[in-house]
N, CA, C and O atoms as a printed pandas DataFrame, in Angstrom:
     atom_number atom_name residue_name chain_id  residue_number  x_coord  y_coord  z_coord
0              1         N          UNK        A               1  185.692   64.695   11.365
1              2        CA          UNK        A               1  185.342   64.786   13.140
2              3         C          UNK        A               1  185.161   63.059   14.131
3              4         O          UNK        A               1  184.137   62.418   14.368
4              5         N          UNK        A               2  185.459   62.998   14.207
5              6        CA          UNK        A               2  184.803   61.123   14.810
6              7         C          UNK        A               2  183.498   61.953   16.381
7              8         O          UNK        A               2  183.348   63.005   17.002
8              9         N          UNK        A               3  182.879   60.516   16.282
9             10        CA          UNK        A               3  182.546   60.585   17.226
10            11         C          UNK        A               3  183.006   61.414   18.570
11            12         O          UNK        A               3  182.597   62.469   19.056
12            13         N          UNK        A               4  184.102   60.424   18.988
13            14        CA          UNK        A               4  184.900   60.593   20.073
14            15         C          UNK        A               4  185.556   61.593   20.366
15            16         O          UNK        A               4  185.900   61.820   21.526
16            17         N          UNK        A               5  186.060   62.945   18.613
17            18        CA          UNK        A               5  185.918   64.305   18.310
18            19         C          UNK        A               5  185.255   65.240   18.719
19            20         O          UNK        A               5  185.627   66.192   19.404
20            21         N          UNK        A               6  184.003   64.947   18.219
21            22        CA          UNK        A               6  182.895   65.670   18.782
22            23         C          UNK        A               6  182.459   66.285   19.682
23            24         O          UNK        A               6  181.972   67.371   19.999
24            25         N          UNK        A               7  183.010   64.457   20.361
25            26        CA          UNK        A               7  182.228   64.559   22.412
26            27         C          UNK        A               7  183.093   65.495   22.844
27            28         O          UNK        A               7  182.636   66.532   23.325
28            29         N          UNK        A               8  184.877   65.240   22.723
29            30        CA          UNK        A               8  185.514   66.378   23.246
30            31         C          UNK        A               8  185.529   67.490   23.037
31            32         O          UNK        A               8  186.198   68.259   23.727
32            33         N          UNK        A               9  184.903   67.822   22.177
33            34        CA          UNK        A               9  185.014   69.458   21.427
34            35         C          UNK        A               9  183.512   70.026   22.403
35            36         O          UNK        A               9  183.448   71.226   22.668
36            37         N          UNK        A              10  182.183   68.918   22.960
37            38        CA          UNK        A              10  181.421   69.565   23.430
38            39         C          UNK        A              10  181.886   69.431   24.985
39            40         O          UNK        A              10  181.411   70.188   25.832
40            41         N          UNK        A              11  182.724   68.552   25.276
41            42        CA          UNK        A              11  183.417   68.563   26.446
42            43         C          UNK        A              11  184.253   70.059   27.005
43            44         O          UNK        A              11  184.298   70.674   28.071
44            45         N          UNK        A              12  184.689   70.179   26.015
45            46        CA          UNK        A              12  185.475   71.708   26.500
46            47         C          UNK        A              12  184.811   72.422   25.883
47            48         O          UNK        A              12  185.715   73.150   25.474
48            49         N          UNK        A              13  183.883   72.851   25.439
49            50        CA          UNK        A              13  183.331   73.847   25.151
50            51         C          UNK        A              13  182.290   73.916   26.239
51            52         O          UNK        A              13  182.092   75.127   26.335
52            53         N          UNK        A              14  181.353   73.191   27.292
53            54        CA          UNK        A              14  181.251   73.277   28.597
54            55         C          UNK        A              14  181.684   73.624   29.328
55            56         O          UNK        A              14  181.367   74.601   30.007
56            57         N          UNK        A              15  183.238   72.390   29.512
57            58        CA          UNK        A              15  184.402   74.038   30.112
58            59         C          UNK        A              15  185.144   75.084   30.469
59            60         O          UNK        A              15  185.733   75.687   31.365
60            61         N          UNK        A              16  184.726   74.990   28.925
61            62        CA          UNK        A              16  185.279   76.926   28.758
62            63         C          UNK        A              16  184.140   77.559   29.671
63            64         O          UNK        A              16  184.284   77.920   30.839
64            65         N          UNK        A              17  182.907   77.628   28.861
65            66        CA          UNK        A              17  182.021   77.616   29.507
66            67         C          UNK        A              17  181.420   77.947   31.147
67            68         O          UNK        A              17  180.820   78.866   31.704
68            69         N          UNK        A              18  181.907   76.778   31.468
69            70        CA          UNK        A              18  181.888   77.216   33.252
70            71         C          UNK        A              18  182.762   77.774   33.840
71            72         O          UNK        A              18  182.613   78.212   34.980
72            73         N          UNK        A              19  184.331   77.901   32.865
73            74        CA          UNK        A              19  185.264   78.504   33.909
74            75         C          UNK        A              19  185.779   79.973   33.617
75            76         O          UNK        A              19  186.758   80.602   34.018
76            77         N          UNK        A              20  184.469   80.345   32.541
77            78        CA          UNK        A              20  184.600   81.621   31.474
78            79         C          UNK        A              20  185.987   82.086   30.738
79            80         O          UNK        A              20  186.699   83.086   30.648
80            81         N          UNK        A              21  185.915   80.515   30.194
81            82        CA          UNK        A              21  186.950   80.439   29.837
82            83         C          UNK        A              21  187.121   80.900   27.859
83            84         O          UNK        A              21  186.019   81.098   27.347
84            85         N          UNK        A              22  188.585   81.081   26.680
85            86        CA          UNK        A              22  187.441   80.643   25.441
86            87         C          UNK        A              22  188.016   79.768   25.648
87            88         O          UNK        A              22  189.037   79.707   26.333
88            89         N          UNK        A              23  187.197   78.480   24.812
89            90        CA          UNK        A              23  188.058   77.137   24.559
90            91         C          UNK        A              23  189.412   77.002   23.725
91            92         O          UNK        A              23  189.935   75.914   23.485
92            93         N          UNK        A              24  189.911   78.222   23.317
93            94        CA          UNK        A              24  191.298   77.555   22.070
94            95         C          UNK        A              24  191.904   78.734   23.309
95            96         O          UNK        A              24  192.785   79.466   22.858
96            97         N          UNK        A              25  191.535   78.979   24.758
97            98        CA          UNK        A              25  192.848   79.342   25.514
98            99         C          UNK        A              25  192.782   78.312   26.679
99           100         O          UNK        A              25  193.311   78.434   27.784
100          101         N          UNK        A              26  192.091   77.355   26.257
101          102        CA          UNK        A              26  192.269   76.387   27.434
102          103         C          UNK        A              26  193.256   75.322   26.596
103          104         O          UNK        A              26  193.290   75.113   25.384
104          105         N          UNK        A              27  194.366   74.484   28.107
105          106        CA          UNK        A              27  195.365   73.807   27.765
106          107         C          UNK        A              27  194.893   72.340   27.029
107          108         O          UNK        A              27  193.998   71.565   27.364
108          109         N          UNK        A              28  195.487   72.297   26.328
109          110        CA          UNK        A              28  195.434   70.605   25.614
110          111         C          UNK        A              28  194.277   69.656   26.578
111          112         O          UNK        A              28  193.178   69.197   26.267
112          113         N          UNK        A              29  195.167   69.587   28.045
113          114        CA          UNK        A              29  194.431   68.576   28.415
114          115         C          UNK        A              29  193.957   69.063   30.053
115          116         O          UNK        A              29  194.539   68.764   31.096
116          117         N          UNK        A              30  192.607   69.974   29.877
117          118        CA          UNK        A              30  192.618   70.588   31.103
118          119         C          UNK        A              30  192.211   69.917   31.823
119          120         O          UNK        A              30  191.676   68.843   31.547
120          121         N          UNK        A              31  192.340   70.311   32.768
121          122        CA          UNK        A              31  192.264   69.618   34.347
122          123         C          UNK        A              31  192.263   70.474   35.963
123          124         O          UNK        A              31  192.199   71.703   35.963
124          125         N          UNK        A              32  192.320   69.901   36.939
125          126        CA          UNK        A              32  192.296   70.909   37.977
126          127         C          UNK        A              32  193.449   71.500   38.527
127          128         O          UNK        A              32  193.559   72.366   39.395
128          129         N          UNK        A              33  194.447   70.769   37.751
129          130        CA          UNK        A              33  196.045   71.074   37.775
130          131         C          UNK        A              33  196.004   72.233   36.993
131          132         O          UNK        A              33  196.506   73.189   37.584
132          133         N          UNK        A              34  195.488   72.543   35.622
133          134        CA          UNK        A              34  195.524   73.344   35.225
134          135         C          UNK        A              34  194.390   74.754   34.551
135          136         O          UNK        A              34  194.467   75.641   33.701
136          137         N          UNK        A              35  193.425   74.261   35.517
137          138        CA          UNK        A              35  191.822   75.468   35.318
138          139         C          UNK        A              35  192.599   76.112   36.924
139          140         O          UNK        A              35  193.385   75.397   37.546
140          141         N          UNK        A              36  192.303   77.219   37.305
141          142        CA          UNK        A              36  192.657   77.677   39.006
142          143         C          UNK        A              36  191.719   77.715   39.480
143          144         O          UNK        A              36  191.614   77.489   40.686
144          145         N          UNK        A              37  190.412   78.093   38.505
145          146        CA          UNK        A              37  188.608   77.954   38.884
146          147         C          UNK        A              37  187.978   77.021   39.255
147          148         O          UNK        A              37  186.897   77.123   39.834
148          149         N          UNK        A              38  188.910   75.283   38.810
149          150        CA          UNK        A              38  188.463   73.981   39.042
150          151         C          UNK        A              38  189.471   73.766   40.687
151          152         O          UNK        A              38  190.585   73.462   41.113
152          153         N          UNK        A              39  188.175   74.163   41.085
153          154        CA          UNK        A              39  188.940   73.853   43.326
154          155         C          UNK        A              39  187.304   73.462   43.109
155          156         O          UNK        A              39  186.821   73.430   41.977
156          157         N          UNK        A              40  186.311   73.097   44.624
157          158        CA          UNK        A              40  185.656   72.391   44.320
158          159         C          UNK        A              40  184.337   72.893   44.398
159          160         O          UNK        A              40  183.460   72.054   44.193
160          161         N          UNK        A              41  183.934   74.174   44.669
161          162        CA          UNK        A              41  183.091   74.270   44.056
162          163         C          UNK        A              41  183.160   74.659   42.509
163          164         O          UNK        A              41  182.070   74.388   42.006
164          165         N          UNK        A              42  183.922   75.123   41.701
165          166        CA          UNK        A              42  183.649   74.771   39.799
166          167         C          UNK        A              42  183.995   73.644   39.910
167          168         O          UNK        A              42  184.079   73.414   38.703
168          169         N          UNK        A              43  184.296   72.647   40.409
169          170        CA          UNK        A              43  184.404   71.245   39.960
170          171         C          UNK        A              43  182.454   71.194   40.166
171          172         O          UNK        A              43  181.848   71.196   39.095
172          173         N          UNK        A              44  181.623   71.154   41.403
173          174        CA          UNK        A              44  180.513   70.988   41.841
174          175         C          UNK        A              44  179.551   71.384   40.519
175          176         O          UNK        A              44  178.587   70.717   40.145
176          177         N          UNK        A              45  180.055   72.670   39.875
177          178        CA          UNK        A              45  179.194   73.757   38.559
178          179         C          UNK        A              45  179.359   73.234   37.549
179          180         O          UNK        A              45  178.417   73.205   36.757
180          181         N          UNK        A              46  180.810   72.536   37.152
181          182        CA          UNK        A              46  181.236   71.466   36.470
182          183         C          UNK        A              46  180.410   70.683   35.716
183          184         O          UNK        A              46  180.212   70.570   34.507
184          185         N          UNK        A              47  179.757   69.918   37.181
185          186        CA          UNK        A              47  179.838   68.569   36.934
186          187         C          UNK        A              47  178.194   68.979   36.791
187          188         O          UNK        A              47  177.663   68.272   35.935
188          189         N          UNK        A              48  177.422   69.777   37.309
189          190        CA          UNK        A              48  175.787   70.343   37.145
190          191         C          UNK        A              48  176.141   70.551   35.850
191          192         O          UNK        A              48  175.528   69.704   35.201
192          193         N          UNK        A              49  176.917   71.340   34.995
193          194        CA          UNK        A              49  177.041   72.063   33.749
194          195         C          UNK        A              49  177.309   71.025   32.694
195          196         O          UNK        A              49  177.152   71.263   31.496
196          197         N          UNK        A              50  177.855   69.479   33.323
197          198        CA          UNK        A              50  178.226   68.355   32.082
198          199         C          UNK        A              50  176.482   67.750   32.324
199          200         O          UNK        A              50  175.945   67.484   31.249
200          201         N          UNK        A              51  175.534   67.502   33.653
201          202        CA          UNK        A              51  174.945   66.816   33.519
202          203         C          UNK        A              51  173.355   67.705   32.585
203          204         O          UNK        A              51  172.504   67.025   32.013
204          205         N          UNK        A              52  173.312   68.874   32.631
205          206        CA          UNK        A              52  172.746   69.882   31.848
206          207         C          UNK        A              52  173.097   68.974   30.301
207          208         O          UNK        A              52  172.407   68.249   29.585
208          209         N          UNK        A              53  174.345   69.388   30.256
209          210        CA          UNK        A              53  174.449   69.075   28.250
210          211         C          UNK        A              53  174.222   67.957   27.996
211          212         O          UNK        A              53  173.688   67.612   26.942
212          213         N          UNK        A              54  174.544   67.250   28.815
213          214        CA          UNK        A              54  174.507   66.115   28.381
214          215         C          UNK        A              54  172.945   64.978   28.977
215          216         O          UNK        A              54  172.748   63.810   28.640
216          217         N          UNK        A              55  172.531   65.385   29.419
217          218        CA          UNK        A              55  170.956   65.329   29.656
218          219         C          UNK        A              55  170.762   64.186   30.345
219          220         O          UNK        A              55  169.807   63.423   30.201
220          221         N          UNK        A              56  172.383   63.971   31.686
221          222        CA          UNK        A              56  172.263   62.767   32.376
222          223         C          UNK        A              56  172.451   63.021   33.912
223          224         O          UNK        A              56  172.501   64.149   34.404
224          225         N          UNK        A              57  172.566   61.662   34.727
225          226        CA          UNK        A              57  172.341   62.477   36.056
226          227         C          UNK        A              57  174.323   62.002   36.350
227          228         O          UNK        A              57  174.706   61.002   35.743
228          229         N          UNK        A              58  175.194   62.629   37.090
229          230        CA          UNK        A              58  176.545   62.077   37.133
230          231         C          UNK        A              58  176.039   61.844   38.878
231          232         O          UNK        A              58  175.325   62.539   39.599
232          233         N          UNK        A              59  176.784   60.528   39.134
233          234        CA          UNK        A              59  176.333   60.053   40.631
234          235         C          UNK        A              59  178.107   61.118   41.239
235          236         O          UNK        A              59  179.003   61.760   40.691
236          237         N          UNK        A              60  177.691   60.675   42.707
237          238        CA          UNK        A              60  178.562   61.377   43.214
238          239         C          UNK        A              60  179.897   60.056   43.601
239          240         O          UNK        A              60  180.854   60.803   43.804
240          241         N          UNK        A              61  180.161   59.356   43.697
241          242        CA          UNK        A              61  180.985   57.848   43.702
242          243         C          UNK        A              61  182.080   58.113   42.188
243          244         O          UNK        A              61  183.282   57.879   42.313
244          245         N          UNK        A              62  181.389   58.723   40.492
245          246        CA          UNK        A              62  182.028   58.682   39.519
246          247         C          UNK        A              62  182.379   60.422   39.473
247          248         O          UNK        A              62  183.440   60.891   39.061
248          249         N          UNK        A              63  181.060   61.322   40.072
249          250        CA          UNK        A              63  182.131   62.441   40.177
250          251         C          UNK        A              63  183.256   63.276   40.744
251          252         O          UNK        A              63  183.992   64.233   40.502
252          253         N          UNK        A              64  182.944   62.313   41.679
253          254        CA          UNK        A              64  185.060   62.985   42.371
254          255         C          UNK        A              64  186.360   61.838   41.586
255          256         O          UNK        A              64  187.536   61.776   41.945
256          257         N          UNK        A              65  185.914   61.279   40.813
257          258        CA          UNK        A              65  187.027   60.626   39.310
258          259         C          UNK        A              65  186.605   61.732   38.643
259          260         O          UNK        A              65  187.597   62.338   38.236
260          261         N          UNK        A              66  185.554   62.298   38.330
261          262        CA          UNK        A              66  185.934   63.286   36.603
262          263         C          UNK        A              66  187.280   64.778   37.200
263          264         O          UNK        A              66  186.849   65.839   37.652
264          265         N          UNK        A              67  188.230   64.606   37.111
265          266        CA          UNK        A              67  188.998   65.914   37.589
266          267         C          UNK        A              67  190.147   65.987   36.603
267          268         O          UNK        A              67  191.330   66.160   36.895
268          269         N          UNK        A              68  189.432   65.769   34.927
269          270        CA          UNK        A              68  189.963   66.307   33.433
270          271         C          UNK        A              68  189.204   65.740   32.445
271          272         O          UNK        A              68  188.656   64.638   32.466
272          273         N          UNK        A              69  189.207   66.652   31.486
273          274        CA          UNK        A              69  189.027   66.700   30.863
274          275         C          UNK        A              69  188.937   64.884   29.586
275          276         O          UNK        A              69  187.979   64.361   29.017
276          277         N          UNK        A              70  190.429   64.502   29.645
277          278        CA          UNK        A              70  189.853   62.750   29.329
278          279         C          UNK        A              70  189.506   62.012   30.173
279          280         O          UNK        A              70  189.465   60.819   29.870
280          281         N          UNK        A              71  189.096   62.447   31.646
281          282        CA          UNK        A              71  188.189   61.102   32.226
282          283         C          UNK        A              71  186.586   61.386   31.884
283          284         O          UNK        A              71  185.680   60.560   31.772
284          285         N          UNK        A              72  186.544   62.769   31.760
285          286        CA          UNK        A              72  185.256   63.472   32.271
286          287         C          UNK        A              72  184.766   62.593   30.572
287          288         O          UNK        A              72  183.598   62.208   30.620
288          289         N          UNK        A              73  185.384   62.313   29.390
289          290        CA          UNK        A              73  184.980   62.657   27.584
290          291         C          UNK        A              73  185.224   59.998   28.018
291          292         O          UNK        A              73  184.576   59.153   27.401
292          293         N          UNK        A              74  186.162   59.726   29.011
293          294        CA          UNK        A              74  185.888   58.640   28.840
294          295         C          UNK        A              74  184.666   57.786   29.675
295          296         O          UNK        A              74  184.268   56.625   29.587
296          297         N          UNK        A              75  184.195   59.169   30.693
297          298        CA          UNK        A              75  182.551   58.465   31.358
298          299         C          UNK        A              75  181.945   58.717   30.734
299          300         O          UNK        A              75  180.931   58.061   30.970
300          301         N          UNK        A              76  181.704   59.668   29.478
301          302        CA          UNK        A              76  180.508   59.620   29.029
302          303         C          UNK        A              76  180.467   59.205   27.418
303          304         O          UNK        A              76  179.597   59.624   26.655
304          305         N          UNK        A              77  181.487   58.365   27.046
305          306        CA          UNK        A              77  181.730   57.467   26.557
306          307         C          UNK        A              77  181.413   56.310   26.960
307          308         O          UNK        A              77  181.385   55.376   26.159
308          309         N          UNK        A              78  181.168   56.172   28.034
309          310        CA          UNK        A              78  180.953   54.882   28.799
310          311         C          UNK        A              78  179.179   55.225   28.790
311          312         O          UNK        A              78  178.302   54.551   28.249
312          313         N          UNK        A              79  179.032   56.481   29.569
313          314        CA          UNK        A              79  177.043   56.187   29.390
314          315         C          UNK        A              79  176.819   56.345   28.195
315          316         O          UNK        A              79  176.007   55.519   27.779
316          317         N          UNK        A              80  177.289   57.257   27.222
317          318        CA          UNK        A              80  176.486   57.695   26.445
318          319         C          UNK        A              80  176.661   56.270   25.613
319          320         O          UNK        A              80  175.569   56.185   25.050
320          321         N          UNK        A              81  177.204   55.446   25.337
321          322        CA          UNK        A              81  177.826   54.697   24.214
322          323         C          UNK        A              81  177.864   55.482   22.924
323          324         O          UNK        A              81  176.890   55.663   22.194
324          325         N          UNK        A              82  179.205   55.973   22.701
325          326        CA          UNK        A              82  180.344   56.403   22.163
326          327         C          UNK        A              82  181.523   55.780   21.813
327          328         O          UNK        A              82  182.443   56.432   21.320
């Protein structure tokens, strides 16, 4: 497993936990269009969960763009240098 794969798996786990889903039941690319609970409140809860899981702070200007698993992974790769 590559570092990118590990990061993706960790993000999927946070998404699944936040939205009370089995990680295996998530679509290949979870986003605001494919997860019904990923509304504005759900998005805030997800950002808080990501901040806790990765020990970072996400600026509001960044959080509004983190609307998919791939966007979150790319953001974290930039922040964590992976």
